[in-house]
N, C-alpha and C positions, 0 to 999 in steps of 0.2 A: 517428298517434302519431310520436313521435320517441324515439330511444334516448338514454340518459344514461350516459357512461363510469363515473360513480362517481368516488371521490377517489383511485383507485389507479393511474390512467393507463390508456394503452391501447396495444397492440402496434401498431407502426408499419407492419406488414404489412396493417392494416386501412385505411390512408390512401389506399391505391391501388385502382383499379377492378379487379374481376374480370375474367376473359376475356370473360364473357357480359355485361359492362357495369354489374354490380350494384356499389354501394358499400357496404362493410361497416362503415365508420366510425361512431362515435356521433355524432349531430347535436349533441348538447349535452356539452360538456367541463365537468367539475367540477374546481375548483381549491380545495384546503383549506391549512390553515396548514402542513401537512408537505411540500406541494408534491411528493408521491411521483408519480414518472412524468412531470413537467412538464418539457418541453424546449421548444426554440423552435418545433419542428414541431407540438407539441401543441395550441396554441390556434389555430394557423392552419389547422388541419384540423377545423373545426366551424362550425356555424351560429350557435350561442349558447354563451356562458360563464356557468357558474354559480359564483360565489364563495361559498365556505362560510366564514361568519364566526364560527360557534360550534358547539359540540357540546353539544346539550340534555341528552340521556339520560345521557351520561357525561362530565362536564366534565373536560378535561384529558386524556382518553383517546382522543379522536377519531383515526382513522387507524392506531392501533396494531394490528399483526397479530401473534400470538403466533408464535415462531420455528418451530415445527413445522408451521405453515401456509404458510411462505415457501418454497414449492417453486421450483426454478430457473427456470421460465418466469414466476412471480410476481416473483422478484427481477430478472430482465431488464426486465420493464415498469416496475418501481419503481425501477430503478438502485440496487438494494441488494444485499446478500449472502444467498445461500440459507442457510436455517436460522436466521437471526438475526432476532429481532423488533425 
């Protein structure tokens, strides 16, 4: 199986090999309309790109994260502000 980053981006530390040779990056990168966490390095560090065109269950609300869930490490990956949704 292959891992998918989801639409929130991925920590850049995962793009490099571990000391033991393991690669922790997600093979599939997901890009949604909000483009949270998408940088020039993001799509170049994957095997496949998945483009999310629509949000079926919650139209117009895809990718929104309530402010209380935007911890500092989440904000860093998404290139946003901690505590702000």
